Each structure stands twice: as C-alpha cells, then as structure tokens.
C-alpha positions in Angstrom: 27.4 28.5 57.8 27.2 28.5 53.9 23.5 26.9 54.3 22.7 30.2 56.1 24.7 32.8 53.8 22.8 31.3 50.6 19.1 30.7 52.4 19.4 34.1 53.5 19.9 35.3 49.9 17.2 33.0 48.6 14.7 34.5 50.9 15.8 38.3 49.6 15.0 36.9 46.2 11.3 35.8 46.5 9.2 39.1 46.0 11.6 38.9 42.7 10.4 35.1 42.1 7.2 35.7 42.5 6.9 38.5 40.1 8.8 36.8 37.9 7.0 33.6 37.8 3.3 35.6 37.9 5.1 36.8 34.1 5.9 33.5 32.6 2.3 31.9 34.0 0.6 35.0 32.4 2.0 33.1 28.8 -0.5 30.4 27.6 2.1 28.3 26.4 0.0 24.9 25.5 1.6 23.2 23.3 -1.4 22.7 21.1 -2.4 24.9 18.4 -5.8 23.6 18.4 -6.1 25.0 21.9 -4.0 28.2 21.9 -2.3 30.4 19.4 1.6 29.4 19.0 2.9 33.0 19.5 1.9 32.0 23.3 4.6 29.7 23.6 6.9 31.7 21.6 6.4 34.3 23.5 7.2 32.1 26.8 10.4 30.8 24.9 11.5 34.4 24.3 11.3 35.3 28.0 13.2 32.4 29.4 15.8 33.0 26.6 15.6 36.8 27.9 15.6 35.6 31.2 19.3 33.3 30.8 20.7 36.4 29.0 20.5 38.4 31.8 22.0 36.0 34.0 25.3 36.0 32.0 24.6 33.0 29.9 26.5 32.8 26.4 25.0 30.6 23.7 21.3 31.6 24.3 19.5 29.5 21.6 15.8 29.3 20.5 16.3 25.4 19.3 13.6 24.7 16.8 12.6 21.0 17.6 11.4 18.5 14.8 7.6 18.7 16.7 7.3 22.3 15.5 8.3 23.5 19.0 11.3 25.5 20.4 13.2 24.9 23.5 15.9 27.2 24.8 19.5 26.3 25.4 21.9 28.7 27.3 25.6 27.9 28.8 27.2 29.7 31.8 30.4 28.8 32.1 32.1 28.4 35.5 35.6 27.8 36.8 38.4 25.9 34.3 38.5 22.5 34.9 34.7 22.3 37.0 32.4 19.9 36.0 29.5 20.6 34.0 26.0 20.3 35.4 22.6 20.5 32.7 20.0 22.2 34.3 16.4 20.8 33.2 12.7 22.7 33.2 9.7 23.0 30.4 8.1 26.0 30.0 5.4 24.7 28.4 1.5 23.5 30.2 -1.0 21.7 30.4 -4.3 23.2 29.2 -6.3 24.5 32.0 -9.3 22.2 31.4 -12.4 24.1 32.8 -11.5 27.4 33.8 -14.7 28.0 35.4 -13.9 25.5 38.1 -10.4 27.6 38.6 -11.2 29.7 42.1 -9.1 32.6 39.7 -7.6 32.8 36.6 -5.7 30.1 35.4 -3.1 32.5 33.9 -2.7 34.7 36.1 -0.6 33.8 39.2 -2.9 34.5 42.6 -1.5 34.2 46.2 -4.1 32.3 48.3 -3.9 30.4 52.0 0.0 30.2 51.7 0.0 29.2 47.9 0.5 30.6 44.6 -2.2 29.7 42.2 -1.8 29.6 38.2 -1.4 27.0 35.3 2.5 26.0 35.6 3.3 27.2 38.5 4.9 23.5 40.2 4.8 22.1 36.7 7.3 23.5 35.7 7.3 27.0 35.0 8.5 27.0 38.9 11.1 24.5 38.3 12.7 27.3 35.9 12.3 30.0 38.7 13.9 27.5 41.0 17.0 27.1 38.7 17.1 30.8 38.4 16.9 31.4 42.7 20.0 28.8 42.8 21.9 30.3 40.5 21.5 34.0 41.9 22.1 32.7 45.5 25.4 31.0 44.2 26.8 34.3 42.7 25.9 36.6 45.3 27.9 34.2 47.5 31.3 33.3 45.7 30.4 32.2 42.7 28.4 29.4 40.9 31.1 26.8 41.1 30.2 24.7 38.1 29.5 25.0 34.0 26.0 24.9 33.8 23.7 24.4 30.9 20.1 25.1 30.9 17.6 23.5 28.6 14.0 24.6 28.9 11.6 22.2 27.0 8.5 23.4 24.8 6.5 20.6 24.6 6.9 18.1 27.4 3.2 18.0 28.3 2.3 17.3 24.6 4.6 14.1 24.6 5.9 14.7 21.0 9.5 14.0 21.7 10.8 17.2 19.5 13.6 18.0 22.5 14.7 14.1 22.3 15.2 14.2 18.6 16.9 17.2 18.9 19.3 16.0 21.3 19.9 12.6 19.1 20.6 14.7 16.5 23.0 17.1 18.3 24.2 15.1 20.9 27.5 17.5 22.1 24.7 19.9 22.9 23.6 18.7 26.4 26.4 16.4 27.4 27.0 16.8 30.9 28.5 15.4 34.0 25.3 15.5 36.3 22.0 16.1 35.1 18.8 18.1 37.6 15.6 17.3 36.2 13.6 20.0 37.8 10.1 18.5 36.8 9.2 16.4 40.1 8.5 17.1 43.5 8.8 16.0 47.2 6.6 12.9 48.3 5.1 15.6 50.5 5.6 19.1 51.2 8.4 19.4 53.9 9.7 15.8 53.3 12.6 16.4 50.6 12.6 13.5 47.8 14.2 12.4 45.0 12.5 10.6 42.2 14.6 7.5 41.3 12.1 6.1 38.8 9.4 7.6 36.3 7.1 5.3 34.2 7.1 5.8 30.3 3.9 6.0 28.0 2.6 5.4 25.0 -0.8 7.3 23.8 -2.7 6.3 21.0 -5.8 8.0 19.1 -8.3 5.3 18.1 -11.1 5.6 15.7 -13.9 2.8 15.3 -16.4 3.0 12.3 -19.6 0.8 11.9 -21.4 2.4 9.4 -21.6 5.0 6.4 -23.5 7.5 8.5 -25.8 7.8 11.5 -29.0 6.0 11.6 -32.4 7.0 13.4 -32.1 4.4 16.8 -35.8 4.2 15.8 -35.9 3.1 12.6 -32.3 1.0 12.9 -31.2 1.0 16.6 -31.3 -2.8 18.3 -29.9 -4.0 14.6 -27.5 -1.4 13.6 -24.0 -1.7 15.0 -23.5 1.1 17.3 -20.0 2.6 17.1 -20.2 4.4 20.2 -21.1 1.3 22.0 -18.3 -1.1 20.0 -15.6 1.7 21.2 -17.1 1.8 25.1 -16.8 -2.5 24.9 -13.2 -2.5 23.5 -12.0 0.4 26.1 -13.8 -1.9 29.2 -11.8 -4.5 27.9 -8.6 -2.7 29.4 -9.7 -3.2 32.7 -10.5 -6.0 35.3 -13.4 -5.9 37.4 -11.2 -4.3 40.0 -9.9 -2.0 37.9 -6.4 -3.1 37.1 -5.0 -2.5 33.6 -5.3 -5.7 31.9 -3.4 -5.7 28.1 -2.8 -9.1 27.0 0.7 -10.0 27.3 1.5 -7.3 29.3 2.7 -8.0 33.0 1.1 -6.1 35.5 2.3 -7.8 39.0 5.5 -5.7 39.9 6.3 -4.4 43.4 7.6 -1.7 44.9 10.4 -1.9 47.2 10.9 1.8 48.5 8.7 4.1 50.1 5.5 3.4 50.3 2.4 5.6 49.8 -0.5 4.8 52.5 -3.8 4.2 51.3 -5.0 6.9 53.2 -2.9 9.5 52.2 -3.5 8.7 48.6 -7.2 8.9 48.8 -6.7 12.5 50.5 -4.0 13.6 48.0 -6.4 12.4 45.0 -9.4 13.8 46.6 -11.0 10.6 46.4 -15.0 11.2 47.1 -16.1 9.2 50.3 -17.6 6.0 49.7 -15.8 5.7 46.2 -13.2 2.5 46.3 -9.5 2.8 44.7 -9.0 1.0 41.9 -6.5 -2.2 41.3 -4.7 -4.8 43.5 -1.1 -4.6 45.4 0.0 -1.5 47.6 -0.9 2.3 46.3 2.9 2.1 45.4 3.0 -0.7 43.3 -0.4 0.8 41.5 1.3 4.1 41.2 4.9 3.4 40.4 5.4 -0.2 39.1 2.6 -1.3 37.2 1.1 -0.4 33.8 -2.1 2.1 34.2 -4.1 2.7 31.1 -6.2 6.1 31.5 -8.9 6.7 28.4 -8.0 10.8 27.9 -10.9 11.5 26.0 -13.9 10.6 23.9 -15.0 12.3 21.0 -19.1 11.7 20.9 -22.5 14.0 20.8 -22.7 15.8 24.1 -25.8 15.3 25.9 -27.0 18.7 25.1 -28.1 18.9 21.4 -27.7 15.0 21.0 -30.2 13.2 18.5 -32.0 9.5 18.7 -28.9 8.6 16.6 -27.3 5.4 16.2 -23.6 6.8 15.9 -21.8 5.4 12.8 -18.2 6.8 13.8 -16.6 7.2 17.7 -13.1 8.0 18.6 -10.8 8.0 21.8 -7.5 9.1 23.1 -5.8 6.4 25.2 -2.7 7.2 27.4 -0.6 3.9 28.7 1.7 4.4 31.6 4.8 1.9 31.5 6.7 0.7 34.2 10.6 0.4 34.7 11.7 -2.8 32.7 9.0 -2.7 30.1 10.2 -1.3 26.6 7.5 1.5 25.8 7.9 0.8 22.1 6.8 -3.3 23.4 4.1 -2.1 25.2 2.3 -0.1 22.6 2.5 -2.8 20.0 0.7 -5.2 22.9 -1.8 -2.4 23.6 -2.7 -2.1 19.3 -2.9 -5.8 19.3 -5.1 -5.8 22.4 -7.4 -3.5 21.1 -7.7 -5.2 17.5 -8.9 -8.6 19.3 -11.1 -7.1 21.8 -13.0 -4.4 19.1 -16.8 -6.0 18.9 -18.9 -7.2 15.8 -16.3 -7.1 13.2 -16.4 -2.9 13.8 -13.3 -1.1 11.7 -10.7 0.1 13.9 -8.1 2.4 12.9 -5.2 2.9 15.4 -2.4 6.2 15.3 0.1 6.6 17.6 0.4 10.3 19.1 2.8 9.8 22.0 6.1 7.6 23.4 8.7 8.0 26.3 10.6 5.3 27.7 10.6 4.5 31.3 13.6 5.6 33.5 15.3 4.0 36.5 18.0 6.6 38.3 21.6 5.0 40.2 20.8 6.3 43.7 24.1 5.1 44.7 26.1 7.7 43.0 28.4 10.9 44.3 25.8 13.1 42.8 23.3 11.4 44.7 25.3 11.4 48.4 25.6 15.5 47.5 22.2 16.1 47.3 21.0 14.2 50.2 23.3 16.3 52.2 22.0 19.5 50.1 18.4 18.3 51.5 19.7 17.7 54.9 21.2 21.1 55.5 18.3 22.9 53.6 15.0 20.8 55.2 16.8 21.6 59.0 18.2 17.8 59.3 15.1 15.9 57.7 17.0 12.7 55.4 16.5 12.2 51.4 13.2 10.3 50.9 13.6 8.1 47.6 10.4 7.7 46.0 8.9 6.6 42.4 6.7 8.9 40.2 4.0 7.2 38.0 4.1 10.1 35.4 6.8 10.8 32.7 9.6 13.1 31.4 10.4 11.0 28.2 13.9 12.9 28.0 14.9 10.9 30.8 15.6 7.9 29.2 16.9 9.4 25.8 20.0 11.7 28.5 20.4 8.4 29.8 21.2 6.5 26.8 23.4 9.7 25.0 25.2 10.0 28.2 25.6 6.7 30.1 28.4 8.0 32.5 26.0 11.7 33.5 24.5 11.3 36.6 20.8 11.9 36.8 18.6 13.4 39.8 15.2 14.5 40.0 13.8 17.2 42.0 10.9 19.8 41.6 7.9 21.5 43.2 5.1 18.6 42.2 4.4 17.9 45.3 0.5 16.2 46.0 -0.9 19.8 47.5 -0.1 20.7 44.0 -2.4 19.5 42.0 -0.8 19.4 39.0 -2.5 18.9 35.5 -5.5 19.8 37.5 -8.0 22.8 38.4 -6.6 25.3 40.7 -2.7 24.3 40.2 -0.5 25.6 42.9 3.0 25.6 44.0 4.1 26.3 47.6 6.3 29.9 48.1 8.1 27.4 51.3 9.2 24.7 49.0 10.5 26.5 45.9 13.0 28.9 48.6 13.5 25.6 50.1 14.5 23.5 47.0 16.4 26.8 44.9 18.5 26.5 48.4 19.0 22.9 48.1 19.9 22.7 44.0 22.3 25.7 45.3 23.8 23.4 48.2 24.1 20.3 45.5 26.1 22.2 43.2 28.4 23.2 45.6 28.7 20.0 46.7 28.9 18.2 43.8 31.5 20.2 42.6 33.7 19.8 45.6 32.9 16.1 45.5 34.5 16.3 41.5 37.4 17.8 42.8 38.0 15.4 45.3 
C-alpha cells in the first residue's frame, strides 16, 4: 500500500528529523530585538533557506518584509500540469518566559518521557520539519506529484503583519491551488484534526498619566490620582463578574456548533488549579472558538522588590483582544479603543497605540482538498475519522491568503495539540504526532494531485 511505503520512509527519517529540529530550536529566533539579537532570527532564516536548497527547491529567497524581518520562500517544480500547493510554517518563536521554570534549557531540544522539549518544537519549527519529512517521503517513493511553494514566516508570533503586507504587494508569489498551514494541531494527540476557524486579534498598548511625577504616598496619597489604580479600574471594566469579556458594542454571545470541548478535559489541558473556576459563560467551545476574549498581556509598574511608598504618575499595559469569525478586527479595535476611553476614571489621560492586528478566518470544509485530507488522515491514523475544530489563536496570514486567492483551498493542520503547551514554559512536541502528520501531508499531496487530475 502507498501508505505503508510512505510511513516506513518517514519512520526511517525520524532520527534525522530530531537532529534537524534540534539545530533549528537552538536559534533564539524571537522577532523582538529588545529581547534577543536579530542575528538569531537571521541565522534561523538562513538554516531554513539552506534546507530548502538541499531538497532541490529553486528561487529560494530571503524576503525582506515591511516589519523589518525576513520570510523564506522556495519553489519545487512538479510534473507538467500539476496543481500548486503552498506549505506554510514560521520559524520565529515566542519568548521562553521564565527560563528557570523550564525543566531543560528552552533552546536545547531535549527528549523526556517520550516527547521532545524546546521553544518552537511544536510552534512552529516542528511544522517546517513536518513539511520536509512529507516531501522527502514522496521523493523516495515515486516523486512529489505537485508543484510546491514553501513560505516560512519570520514574525508570526509578534503579529506585526510583515508577510501579509509583502504578499499583498507581490500577489503572484504565493498564489496556489491549495494551501496547507502547518501551524495548528490535533484536538487531542491521536485524533486527526483540521482547524476550520481562527479568531483574529488586535493588540493595543495603553498608557495612563495622572501626575507630573511620582509622589510620596503618605504626604499625597488619598487625594492624588494614582495612575496604576486608574489603569487597574479601566482594565477591570473589560470583564463581567463571571469573567466574560465585555467590550461595549462587541457581540459576545455566539455559539459553536461543531466539536465540543468537555470542561473536565479543558481544565486538565489548561492546568487549572483545584478549586479555581473557569471564566465566562456558554460551553468551553463557545468561549474559546466563537467569542471574543480579552487578555492583559503585561503591565509596566514597579516590582514588589525595591518598590517605594509612592503614588504612581504613569502606568502602561499591553492588551490583546481575540476576535471571533464574523467580526471585523478593525471594527473590534475601534470598539475596544472607545471602551477604554469611556472607562478611564478620574479624568486620567489615556494614550492608545495599536501594535498588532489580524482578521479572523473561516474555511470551506466541503472542498475537494478537505476530502483528500480526510482520506489521508484516515489512512495515517489507522481508520480514525478527521475531526473539525476551531482554534482560539490567530494566524493573520490566513485571512490575507483567503482574500488574495479566493479560489484556493486553505487547510490548517499541525503539531500544537494540548500537551504541547505552546507559548508556555516546557513546550514540547510528540514525535509520534510529527511522524503521523508527516505521513498525512504526504498522502494528502498525492490524493490532492489525483483529485485535480480527475
């Protein structure tokens, strides 16, 4: 069977895949020069470009995107008349957060309890390795049956929109008949899943000013307006008593009709402490896939150690709002800004700066590509049927690709199942998921080519 030959080849390539993922994880490719040197991202980009050249890709290029980062592009020609498939991943990663909380160094791929740990192992350097494995398996078993374009983004985690702007300025570059975004994941390890919807996002940096300078809290406290307290009151207005997101004018009652997420499973996956309640109303799936969600990502204020008895003159925060399908991210940004302005207390001065935005996404799961993907997943996962889920996170490029190429079929798969703990400390990838999903992608490319040929 075709599946057996591809699966055997992928299995034989797994030691090489581990070595390569380790090399890629070693780059501290956080696309924020305030946290890590830009040379780390540049090194990761060169590694990806070299890997594509080694696989026979032509036109390999480091694309200078408008946000100051680089995305890596390559083209692998297929048989005459074959369809073109775009494979996406990103090589930039989230910061490691509290490095002391990692059980092994975040930028050293470490095997433990059957998983490979390291920042970016699942999100999304592992996704790039998945693409390589699928293509290598096809090359070893008759050849790659489609034209392949690969794009590896360099600033996805920062939400700066550089690749979206580049694609809009060069619309022919990423044009394809089908697009596989390797940046989501199975609903649960072992359950093959495509992600049908993504929430969009907007990110705002806010600053509250009340005084010309800090004041002694004993001499002036009680009458002098505290900027930190004003900030806290404003941020608290973004949540109802049950924790639901409340932005004036923004609908928050949508219902998710598909695959459900049992509350006990969510509590375990999210590692909620015993006795602590979940926030919001409706089903868990409603809350994380179909409704807006605000998160305060950070606050600039004096740390406890070294704090002085002062009334604060200024305070800042970074706010993220996840935007469900059906809601325009720009309109959500306007509503969030207006809400903050109307809820700032005591006449405090408020400055709002938008630092990121991406539109939500919804896929057509009835297309021929999804039929081919369902068949591929069934074979690679021993008869398990493909599940369709939402994802609360954002991949802004999806909306851009959908607008640029309205006839292209966009599918989202990947390695970020719940145990991967992406964006948290001790991120990891399941090598079994990497192996199976690489087979899935190889099978999909074959089946999709056959579908198009008729």
